[in-house]
PDB file of N, CA, C and O in Angstrom:
ATOM      1  N   MET A   1     -82.274  40.900 -11.405  1.00  0.00           N
ATOM      2  CA  MET A   1     -81.433  40.881 -10.239  1.00  0.00           C
ATOM      3  C   MET A   1     -80.277  41.847 -10.476  1.00  0.00           C
ATOM      4  O   MET A   1     -79.678  41.880 -11.551  1.00  0.00           O
ATOM      5  N   ARG A   2     -79.986  42.617  -9.458  1.00  0.00           N
ATOM      6  CA  ARG A   2     -78.864  43.547  -9.523  1.00  0.00           C
ATOM      7  C   ARG A   2     -77.894  43.185  -8.411  1.00  0.00           C
ATOM      8  O   ARG A   2     -78.306  42.891  -7.288  1.00  0.00           O
ATOM      9  N   VAL A   3     -76.603  43.206  -8.726  1.00  0.00           N
ATOM     10  CA  VAL A   3     -75.558  42.910  -7.755  1.00  0.00           C
ATOM     11  C   VAL A   3     -74.621  44.106  -7.701  1.00  0.00           C
ATOM     12  O   VAL A   3     -74.092  44.544  -8.722  1.00  0.00           O
ATOM     13  N   VAL A   4     -74.424  44.629  -6.497  1.00  0.00           N
ATOM     14  CA  VAL A   4     -73.507  45.749  -6.294  1.00  0.00           C
ATOM     15  C   VAL A   4     -72.491  45.323  -5.247  1.00  0.00           C
ATOM     16  O   VAL A   4     -72.856  44.770  -4.210  1.00  0.00           O
ATOM     17  N   SER A   5     -71.215  45.580  -5.518  1.00  0.00           N
ATOM     18  CA  SER A   5     -70.164  45.227  -4.568  1.00  0.00           C
ATOM     19  C   SER A   5     -69.289  46.443  -4.314  1.00  0.00           C
ATOM     20  O   SER A   5     -68.779  47.070  -5.243  1.00  0.00           O
ATOM     21  N   ARG A   6     -69.128  46.761  -3.044  1.00  0.00           N
ATOM     22  CA  ARG A   6     -68.257  47.870  -2.648  1.00  0.00           C
ATOM     23  C   ARG A   6     -67.488  47.469  -1.397  1.00  0.00           C
ATOM     24  O   ARG A   6     -68.067  47.162  -0.355  1.00  0.00           O
ATOM     25  N   LYS A   7     -66.170  47.480  -1.531  1.00  0.00           N
ATOM     26  CA  LYS A   7     -65.287  47.192  -0.399  1.00  0.00           C
ATOM     27  C   LYS A   7     -65.633  45.872   0.286  1.00  0.00           C
ATOM     28  O   LYS A   7     -65.604  45.779   1.513  1.00  0.00           O
ATOM     29  N   GLY A   8     -65.958  44.860  -0.502  1.00  0.00           N
ATOM     30  CA  GLY A   8     -66.237  43.537   0.039  1.00  0.00           C
ATOM     31  C   GLY A   8     -67.649  43.342   0.550  1.00  0.00           C
ATOM     32  O   GLY A   8     -67.980  42.278   1.073  1.00  0.00           O
ATOM     33  N   ILE A   9     -68.479  44.349   0.407  1.00  0.00           N
ATOM     34  CA  ILE A   9     -69.876  44.241   0.833  1.00  0.00           C
ATOM     35  C   ILE A   9     -70.738  44.129  -0.414  1.00  0.00           C
ATOM     36  O   ILE A   9     -70.766  45.038  -1.244  1.00  0.00           O
ATOM     37  N   VAL A  10     -71.439  43.012  -0.540  1.00  0.00           N
ATOM     38  CA  VAL A  10     -72.260  42.744  -1.715  1.00  0.00           C
ATOM     39  C   VAL A  10     -73.727  42.951  -1.366  1.00  0.00           C
ATOM     40  O   VAL A  10     -74.203  42.483  -0.332  1.00  0.00           O
ATOM     41  N   THR A  11     -74.437  43.655  -2.237  1.00  0.00           N
ATOM     42  CA  THR A  11     -75.875  43.845  -2.083  1.00  0.00           C
ATOM     43  C   THR A  11     -76.573  43.231  -3.284  1.00  0.00           C
ATOM     44  O   THR A  11     -76.245  43.532  -4.432  1.00  0.00           O
ATOM     45  N   LEU A  12     -77.539  42.366  -3.005  1.00  0.00           N
ATOM     46  CA  LEU A  12     -78.357  41.744  -4.042  1.00  0.00           C
ATOM     47  C   LEU A  12     -79.750  42.346  -3.937  1.00  0.00           C
ATOM     48  O   LEU A  12     -80.328  42.382  -2.851  1.00  0.00           O
ATOM     49  N   ASP A  13     -80.296  42.819  -5.057  1.00  0.00           N
ATOM     50  CA  ASP A  13     -81.681  43.283  -5.020  1.00  0.00           C
ATOM     51  C   ASP A  13     -82.364  43.019  -6.355  1.00  0.00           C
ATOM     52  O   ASP A  13     -81.718  42.709  -7.356  1.00  0.00           O
ATOM     53  N   GLY A  14     -83.656  43.147  -6.343  1.00  0.00           N
ATOM     54  CA  GLY A  14     -84.451  42.841  -7.532  1.00  0.00           C
ATOM     55  C   GLY A  14     -85.270  41.586  -7.303  1.00  0.00           C
ATOM     56  O   GLY A  14     -85.677  41.289  -6.179  1.00  0.00           O
ATOM     57  N   THR A  15     -85.510  40.847  -8.391  1.00  0.00           N
ATOM     58  CA  THR A  15     -86.318  39.639  -8.282  1.00  0.00           C
ATOM     59  C   THR A  15     -85.564  38.432  -8.813  1.00  0.00           C
ATOM     60  O   THR A  15     -84.655  38.550  -9.633  1.00  0.00           O
ATOM     61  N   ALA A  16     -85.966  37.274  -8.324  1.00  0.00           N
ATOM     62  CA  ALA A  16     -85.452  35.983  -8.777  1.00  0.00           C
ATOM     63  C   ALA A  16     -86.659  35.082  -9.012  1.00  0.00           C
ATOM     64  O   ALA A  16     -87.738  35.340  -8.480  1.00  0.00           O
ATOM     65  N   PRO A  17     -86.485  34.021  -9.810  1.00  0.00           N
ATOM     66  CA  PRO A  17     -87.626  33.159 -10.126  1.00  0.00           C
ATOM     67  C   PRO A  17     -88.295  32.517  -8.906  1.00  0.00           C
ATOM     68  O   PRO A  17     -89.514  32.351  -8.878  1.00  0.00           O
ATOM     69  N   ASP A  18     -87.486  32.154  -7.891  1.00  0.00           N
ATOM     70  CA  ASP A  18     -88.053  31.482  -6.719  1.00  0.00           C
ATOM     71  C   ASP A  18     -87.086  31.577  -5.541  1.00  0.00           C
ATOM     72  O   ASP A  18     -85.965  32.066  -5.678  1.00  0.00           O
ATOM     73  N   ASP A  19     -87.540  31.100  -4.381  1.00  0.00           N
ATOM     74  CA  ASP A  19     -86.727  31.176  -3.164  1.00  0.00           C
ATOM     75  C   ASP A  19     -85.429  30.386  -3.284  1.00  0.00           C
ATOM     76  O   ASP A  19     -84.409  30.776  -2.715  1.00  0.00           O
ATOM     77  N   ARG A  20     -85.464  29.279  -4.019  1.00  0.00           N
ATOM     78  CA  ARG A  20     -84.261  28.461  -4.196  1.00  0.00           C
ATOM     79  C   ARG A  20     -83.176  29.265  -4.918  1.00  0.00           C
ATOM     80  O   ARG A  20     -82.002  29.191  -4.554  1.00  0.00           O
ATOM     81  N   GLN A  21     -83.562  30.023  -5.928  1.00  0.00           N
ATOM     82  CA  GLN A  21     -82.607  30.841  -6.667  1.00  0.00           C
ATOM     83  C   GLN A  21     -82.070  31.993  -5.811  1.00  0.00           C
ATOM     84  O   GLN A  21     -80.912  32.386  -5.946  1.00  0.00           O
ATOM     85  N   ILE A  22     -82.906  32.518  -4.945  1.00  0.00           N
ATOM     86  CA  ILE A  22     -82.461  33.571  -4.024  1.00  0.00           C
ATOM     87  C   ILE A  22     -81.382  33.020  -3.099  1.00  0.00           C
ATOM     88  O   ILE A  22     -80.351  33.660  -2.891  1.00  0.00           O
ATOM     89  N   GLN A  23     -81.618  31.838  -2.547  1.00  0.00           N
ATOM     90  CA  GLN A  23     -80.645  31.204  -1.661  1.00  0.00           C
ATOM     91  C   GLN A  23     -79.342  30.923  -2.402  1.00  0.00           C
ATOM     92  O   GLN A  23     -78.259  31.165  -1.868  1.00  0.00           O
ATOM     93  N   LYS A  24     -79.441  30.415  -3.620  1.00  0.00           N
ATOM     94  CA  LYS A  24     -78.255  30.093  -4.416  1.00  0.00           C
ATOM     95  C   LYS A  24     -77.442  31.354  -4.709  1.00  0.00           C
ATOM     96  O   LYS A  24     -76.216  31.332  -4.601  1.00  0.00           O
ATOM     97  N   ALA A  25     -78.099  32.439  -5.073  1.00  0.00           N
ATOM     98  CA  ALA A  25     -77.398  33.696  -5.352  1.00  0.00           C
ATOM     99  C   ALA A  25     -76.657  34.190  -4.111  1.00  0.00           C
ATOM    100  O   ALA A  25     -75.533  34.685  -4.205  1.00  0.00           O
ATOM    101  N   THR A  26     -77.289  34.052  -2.961  1.00  0.00           N
ATOM    102  CA  THR A  26     -76.660  34.465  -1.708  1.00  0.00           C
ATOM    103  C   THR A  26     -75.430  33.620  -1.417  1.00  0.00           C
ATOM    104  O   THR A  26     -74.386  34.147  -1.031  1.00  0.00           O
ATOM    105  N   GLU A  27     -75.549  32.306  -1.602  1.00  0.00           N
ATOM    106  CA  GLU A  27     -74.426  31.395  -1.356  1.00  0.00           C
ATOM    107  C   GLU A  27     -73.258  31.686  -2.291  1.00  0.00           C
ATOM    108  O   GLU A  27     -72.105  31.700  -1.860  1.00  0.00           O
ATOM    109  N   ILE A  28     -73.548  31.916  -3.562  1.00  0.00           N
ATOM    110  CA  ILE A  28     -72.483  32.204  -4.526  1.00  0.00           C
ATOM    111  C   ILE A  28     -71.782  33.509  -4.169  1.00  0.00           C
ATOM    112  O   ILE A  28     -70.553  33.580  -4.189  1.00  0.00           O
ATOM    113  N   ALA A  29     -72.550  34.532  -3.846  1.00  0.00           N
ATOM    114  CA  ALA A  29     -71.952  35.819  -3.477  1.00  0.00           C
ATOM    115  C   ALA A  29     -71.076  35.673  -2.239  1.00  0.00           C
ATOM    116  O   ALA A  29     -69.967  36.206  -2.196  1.00  0.00           O
ATOM    117  N   ALA A  30     -71.566  34.956  -1.234  1.00  0.00           N
ATOM    118  CA  ALA A  30     -70.819  34.798   0.017  1.00  0.00           C
ATOM    119  C   ALA A  30     -69.530  34.004  -0.181  1.00  0.00           C
ATOM    120  O   ALA A  30     -68.553  34.229   0.533  1.00  0.00           O
ATOM    121  N   ALA A  31     -69.517  33.079  -1.139  1.00  0.00           N
ATOM    122  CA  ALA A  31     -68.349  32.235  -1.385  1.00  0.00           C
ATOM    123  C   ALA A  31     -67.307  32.905  -2.279  1.00  0.00           C
ATOM    124  O   ALA A  31     -66.226  32.352  -2.483  1.00  0.00           O
ATOM    125  N   THR A  32     -67.612  34.068  -2.804  1.00  0.00           N
ATOM    126  CA  THR A  32     -66.695  34.774  -3.695  1.00  0.00           C
ATOM    127  C   THR A  32     -65.533  35.357  -2.892  1.00  0.00           C
ATOM    128  O   THR A  32     -65.752  36.032  -1.885  1.00  0.00           O
ATOM    129  N   PRO A  33     -64.293  35.100  -3.333  1.00  0.00           N
ATOM    130  CA  PRO A  33     -63.147  35.641  -2.603  1.00  0.00           C
ATOM    131  C   PRO A  33     -63.231  37.161  -2.453  1.00  0.00           C
ATOM    132  O   PRO A  33     -63.571  37.877  -3.395  1.00  0.00           O
ATOM    133  N   GLY A  34     -62.915  37.631  -1.252  1.00  0.00           N
ATOM    134  CA  GLY A  34     -62.921  39.061  -0.973  1.00  0.00           C
ATOM    135  C   GLY A  34     -64.226  39.599  -0.429  1.00  0.00           C
ATOM    136  O   GLY A  34     -64.285  40.737   0.036  1.00  0.00           O
ATOM    137  N   VAL A  35     -65.284  38.783  -0.482  1.00  0.00           N
ATOM    138  CA  VAL A  35     -66.583  39.233   0.019  1.00  0.00           C
ATOM    139  C   VAL A  35     -66.608  39.084   1.537  1.00  0.00           C
ATOM    140  O   VAL A  35     -66.346  38.007   2.072  1.00  0.00           O
ATOM    141  N   LYS A  36     -66.926  40.177   2.221  1.00  0.00           N
ATOM    142  CA  LYS A  36     -66.996  40.189   3.683  1.00  0.00           C
ATOM    143  C   LYS A  36     -68.410  39.949   4.179  1.00  0.00           C
ATOM    144  O   LYS A  36     -68.609  39.282   5.195  1.00  0.00           O
ATOM    145  N   SER A  37     -69.407  40.496   3.458  1.00  0.00           N
ATOM    146  CA  SER A  37     -70.798  40.306   3.857  1.00  0.00           C
ATOM    147  C   SER A  37     -71.704  40.441   2.647  1.00  0.00           C
ATOM    148  O   SER A  37     -71.347  41.047   1.637  1.00  0.00           O
ATOM    149  N   VAL A  38     -72.899  39.852   2.781  1.00  0.00           N
ATOM    150  CA  VAL A  38     -73.893  39.897   1.715  1.00  0.00           C
ATOM    151  C   VAL A  38     -75.205  40.393   2.302  1.00  0.00           C
ATOM    152  O   VAL A  38     -75.697  39.849   3.291  1.00  0.00           O
ATOM    153  N   THR A  39     -75.768  41.426   1.691  1.00  0.00           N
ATOM    154  CA  THR A  39     -77.095  41.902   2.049  1.00  0.00           C
ATOM    155  C   THR A  39     -78.031  41.463   0.936  1.00  0.00           C
ATOM    156  O   THR A  39     -77.866  41.852  -0.220  1.00  0.00           O
ATOM    157  N   ASN A  40     -79.012  40.652   1.296  1.00  0.00           N
ATOM    158  CA  ASN A  40     -79.923  40.103   0.299  1.00  0.00           C
ATOM    159  C   ASN A  40     -81.277  40.785   0.415  1.00  0.00           C
ATOM    160  O   ASN A  40     -81.985  40.619   1.408  1.00  0.00           O
ATOM    161  N   SER A  41     -81.628  41.552  -0.608  1.00  0.00           N
ATOM    162  CA  SER A  41     -82.936  42.208  -0.670  1.00  0.00           C
ATOM    163  C   SER A  41     -83.755  41.668  -1.840  1.00  0.00           C
ATOM    164  O   SER A  41     -84.662  42.335  -2.339  1.00  0.00           O
ATOM    165  N   LEU A  42     -83.423  40.450  -2.268  1.00  0.00           N
ATOM    166  CA  LEU A  42     -84.134  39.836  -3.392  1.00  0.00           C
ATOM    167  C   LEU A  42     -85.529  39.391  -2.979  1.00  0.00           C
ATOM    168  O   LEU A  42     -85.766  39.035  -1.824  1.00  0.00           O
ATOM    169  N   THR A  43     -86.439  39.415  -3.930  1.00  0.00           N
ATOM    170  CA  THR A  43     -87.779  38.867  -3.718  1.00  0.00           C
ATOM    171  C   THR A  43     -88.075  37.882  -4.839  1.00  0.00           C
ATOM    172  O   THR A  43     -87.564  38.012  -5.951  1.00  0.00           O
ATOM    173  N   ALA A  44     -88.905  36.897  -4.528  1.00  0.00           N
ATOM    174  CA  ALA A  44     -89.291  35.902  -5.523  1.00  0.00           C
ATOM    175  C   ALA A  44     -90.423  36.456  -6.380  1.00  0.00           C
ATOM    176  O   ALA A  44     -91.333  37.116  -5.879  1.00  0.00           O
ATOM    177  N   LYS A  45     -90.352  36.179  -7.678  1.00  0.00           N
ATOM    178  CA  LYS A  45     -91.439  36.582  -8.576  1.00  0.00           C
ATOM    179  C   LYS A  45     -92.685  35.798  -8.216  1.00  0.00           C
ATOM    180  O   LYS A  45     -92.607  34.621  -7.865  1.00  0.00           O
ATOM    181  N   GLU A  46     -93.821  36.444  -8.303  1.00  0.00           N
ATOM    182  CA  GLU A  46     -95.081  35.764  -8.034  1.00  0.00           C
ATOM    183  C   GLU A  46     -95.421  34.865  -9.210  1.00  0.00           C
ATOM    184  O   GLU A  46     -95.107  35.187 -10.356  1.00  0.00           O
ATOM    185  N   ALA A  47     -96.058  33.746  -8.928  1.00  0.00           N
ATOM    186  CA  ALA A  47     -96.461  32.820  -9.983  1.00  0.00           C
ATOM    187  C   ALA A  47     -97.337  33.534 -10.998  1.00  0.00           C
ATOM    188  O   ALA A  47     -98.245  34.285 -10.639  1.00  0.00           O
ATOM    189  N   GLY A  48     -97.053  33.289 -12.273  1.00  0.00           N
ATOM    190  CA  GLY A  48     -97.852  33.894 -13.321  1.00  0.00           C
ATOM    191  C   GLY A  48     -97.421  35.286 -13.727  1.00  0.00           C
ATOM    192  O   GLY A  48     -98.061  35.898 -14.582  1.00  0.00           O
ATOM    193  N   HIS A  49     -96.347  35.808 -13.135  1.00  0.00           N
ATOM    194  CA  HIS A  49     -95.883  37.163 -13.476  1.00  0.00           C
ATOM    195  C   HIS A  49     -94.545  37.102 -14.151  1.00  0.00           C
ATOM    196  O   HIS A  49     -93.989  38.138 -14.514  1.00  0.00           O
TER     197      HIS A  49
END
């Protein structure tokens, strides 16, 4: 997972273990002081990979 923040805009990309972790990462980023918006481009890893 890669997190980039510029001028209050956070971009998440890469992979996460599952959809629950993707949602959690988005929530944490959005709750961070100074964050104006979050763009989530994360994908869940396929089972067995």
